[in-house]
N, C-alpha and C positions, 0 to 999 in steps of 0.2 A: 171843908175843901181839900185841906193838907193832907189829910188820913186817906181821902179818897185817892188823891193822885197817888199817895205811897202804895195803896193796895191794888192799883191801875198797873202801876209800872213792875211790883213783886208778880202779879200775874202774866207778866209777859215771860219771866225767867223759866217757868218750866217749857213753855212751848219752844223756846230758843234752845234749850238744854235738851229736848228731844230731837229736835230736828239736828243740832250740833252732832248727836250721837249717833244718828243716822248716816248722816253724810260721812262722818269719819268710817263708820262701818262699810257704809256703799262702797266709798272710794278706795277703801284697802282691798276690799273683795275686788273691785274691777280691776287695779292694779295687778292683783294675783293673777286674774284670770288670764289678763293680757302677757303676763310673764310667763305661764307656765303653757300659753298656745294655744287654749282653750278658746277664746274667741274667735279663732281661724273655723272653728267648725260650723258657724253661724253663715259663713260663706262656702259650705260645703257643695252647695245646690247651683253655684255660679256656673259650672262646668254644662248643665242641661239649659242654661238661659242662650249659652252664646250660639249653640247648631240652629234652634228657631230662628234666631236673628240673623244667620248668615256671617257669623262671625268666626273668626278661626278658633280653635281651643286656647291658645296660648292668651287670648284676653280675658280667658277666664282666671288665669293667674293675676293680673291685676286687678279684676274684681275682688278676689280673695285678697288680696294684700290691701284693698282699699278698707276693707274692714277693722285691719290694724292700723293702719296709715293712710288718711286721705292722699298726704304729699307723697308717699311711694306710689301709691297706684295710679295717681296721676302721673306721676314720673315716668312710669312703665308705659303707660299709653303713649305718653309724648316719645318715648324712644320707639313705638311700634310706629307711630304717624312718621316721624323721622327717617326711619328705613325702608319706609315704603311699603310696609307690609299693611298698612291702614291708609286708605284717602282721606278726605277732611270729611266727606258724610259719612265713611265706616267710624271714624273717630268720635264725632258728635254722638251717632247712636250708642257707641261703647261708654261715652261719658253720661250719656241718658240712662242706660241701663245699671251704671255704678251708683245710681240716687241712693236707691234702698240700702246698698250694703255700707256706704257712706254714713248713712243714718244708724244704722245697726250699732257701729263702733260708740255713737254717743250715748245709747241706750245703757251701755255700761258704764261709760265715764261721768256723763252728764244728769241724763233724765232721771234714771234709778236712783242713783247715790243722791243725787242734790235737788232735784225741782220735785219728784214726788213726796220726800218728805216734807217740803215746804207748802205743797198743795194740798197734802192729804191724799189718802190712797183712793178714793172715787174721783176725785178731778184731777189728780195726778194720772191716774190710768187713762182716763176720757182723754186727756190732752196727748199723753204720749201714744196712745192708740190711734188718735186721729193725725198726729204728725208722722207715724209710721203707715198708716194707709195713704195718705199725701205721698209720701216717697215710694210706696209699692206703687201706686197708680201710675206716677212718672217713669218707674222702671219698665213697666208693662208697655208704656207707650214706646219706651225704646227699643223694646222687643219687637212689637207690632211695625214700628218703622223700620227695623233692619228686615224682617220678614217681608216687606212689602216694597223698600226703595233699595237695598243692597242686592249684590250679584258678584258674580266673579270678578267683574271687572273692578270692584271696589276695594279688593283684599287680594293680598299675596303673600298667603302664607310661609312661602319659600324664603322670604326676605326675612323672616322673625329673626330677631338678635336674640343673643344668648344672653339672659336677666336672671338673677337670683333676687327673691324677695328680701327686704331687710329684717333682720332678726331673725328667730327661728332656731335652726341648728346652730348656729353660729353664737349662740348665747353660753357663755360658759360660767354662769352664774350657778352654784351651786341652790339647793331649794330652800336653804336657811338663809341665803342672801338674799332670793329672789322674795322672800316672805316679809323679812325686814324692810327691805326698801318699798315694798307695797303697803306696810304700815306705816313707815315714815311719810308716803305720799299720802296717804289716809289723814295724817294729823296736821300735816301741812296744810292741806287742802282747807282743813278744819278751821285750822288758824288764821287763814287768809279771808275765810266768809264770816267767822264768828263776829268780827267788830261790824262789819255791816249789816250782818242780818241782825244785832241789838239796836243801832241806831235806826234801821229802817222798821223795823216792827215798834221800836218807841214811839217814833215820828206817828206812824199811820194808827196806832192805838190809841195815841193822845188825839189826834184829829178827830178818828171817828167817835171817840167818847165824848169830846167837849164841842165839837163842829158839824154843823149840818154839811155834809158834802155836796149834797145836790143844790144847796143854797150859793157855795163858792164855785160851781161849775156851772150855774144855770144858763150863762152866755152859750154854752155849748148843747144846748137842747135842740137846737134842729140838727146837728151832726148827728146826735146821739138816737133822735127820731129816725131820721134817714137809714141809719144802719140797723135800728131796730133793737138798739142797747139800750139800758139805763145811764143816764147823764153821766155818773160815777165812773163808766167805761172811758171816756175820755180821756181824763189825768191817767188812767192806768196804762191806755194805749201809748200816750205819749213817754211814759217810763218806761215801758215793755219795749219800747221801739229803740231806745237807747240802750238797754241792758235787760236781758232775759232772765235772770237773776232778780233782781231789783224789781220786775216787773211781777214776778211771780210773790216777791215777798210783801207788794203792795196790796195784790188782790186777795191772798191768802186770807186776812181778818175779814174779809168784806162777803166771802161766800158761806151762805145760808140767809144772807140779812140782805144784802144790796144786790147779790148777783144770786141766780141758781147757778148748779153746777153746768148746764150747757152754757148758759150766757157767760158765764167765767172761762170756758174754754173758747169759744167765740171771741170772746173779748182780746185773749192771748193771739189767736190766730190772727186777729185783724192788725194787732201790734206786729206781729210777725211781717205782715204785707207791708205795715209802715217802715219798718225797719230796714227793710229790703235797700232804701233809698241811702239810709247811713252805711248799711254795711257793704254795699255793692263798692263805694269809694274808698272804703277804708280798709275793707278785708278781700272780698271778691276778685277785685280789677288788679291790685298788685299781685296777688296769689296768680290769677289766670295768665295774666300778661307775661310774668315769671316763667311759667310752665310753658304756655305755647307761643309768647310772642302776642304783639298788640292785635294783628290783624284777625288770625283764627282766636285768639283769647276773647276777643269782642264776640264772636259768635257763641262762644260757650258759653259766656257771661249773659247772652241776649236768650239763650235756649234755656239755660237753668233757671233764670228768673222769670222768663215769661210762663215756663210750665208751672215753677211753684207759685205764681200769684193765681194762674187759672184754677189750680187745684184746690189752695188754701180759699178762694173765693167760693167755690164749689163746697168744700166743706162746712164754710160759715152759713150758707144758705140752707143746708142740711140740719144744720145743729138748730139754728132760730127756727125754721119753717118746715122742718122734716115731720112727718107722721107720728114718728116715736117719741 
């Protein structure tokens, strides 16, 4: 028994080491892309989105900035609103269009360097692809809303304030300094995640090796049946709702045995819906209220949360019951 336990624990180390290595490489690369300004090219098409949405071209600058800094992008939109260039309806449309570009930032800083190594290439790409399509769908809704609901009465381009995006030309660091700081960030992120990685992987590996997970969560059978997921999805959703990385760490060893790839992605998406309850109070409300004030900030939170819940729910249905 003791020998088996040692072999189980030793079997964890190669997987954890592989994940830690790719996290270090990925985060280093991500910070290098941001430092050299390359990440901003993702938002190069933003100017083509503002025109069909009946928004001034200046809004494209805020959308571009969101790809590098969500706070900076939202701050620019807030100035456009306060200056009178955008009214409330136009601002809500701009915030909605921002969704995909805000998501694009996280591809480089979290999904690619952290989540995909944890989940594996197939499930990782499926999950990131699903989240990308959800974000893109919300952005398309914003463009359509602008085309249908906005007119010259909602925008006043002549009131545009003079704004400069954060970073960019003002960055006086040398190439060597940028690369060193990117490497330091990669190592720091790895050191931050590694202890949690070891603890979570050890706990989950021991749990799945010596215990029947379905018997532990048998009381959740009705909920699992209602959603159409395995019973083991319930504790995964609970963990994922509190922390995305921990949720991925919990479900990763179960893929291929307890969960099919599509069930794993659907489980994490459901966890995302549940997590809105926590994240809205912990992050969204303080952030949005700080940017916009309580009245308009509540509208932004409602629109953002409502659209995300609708499209995530649709994605879960397609994953579990779609034809492919």
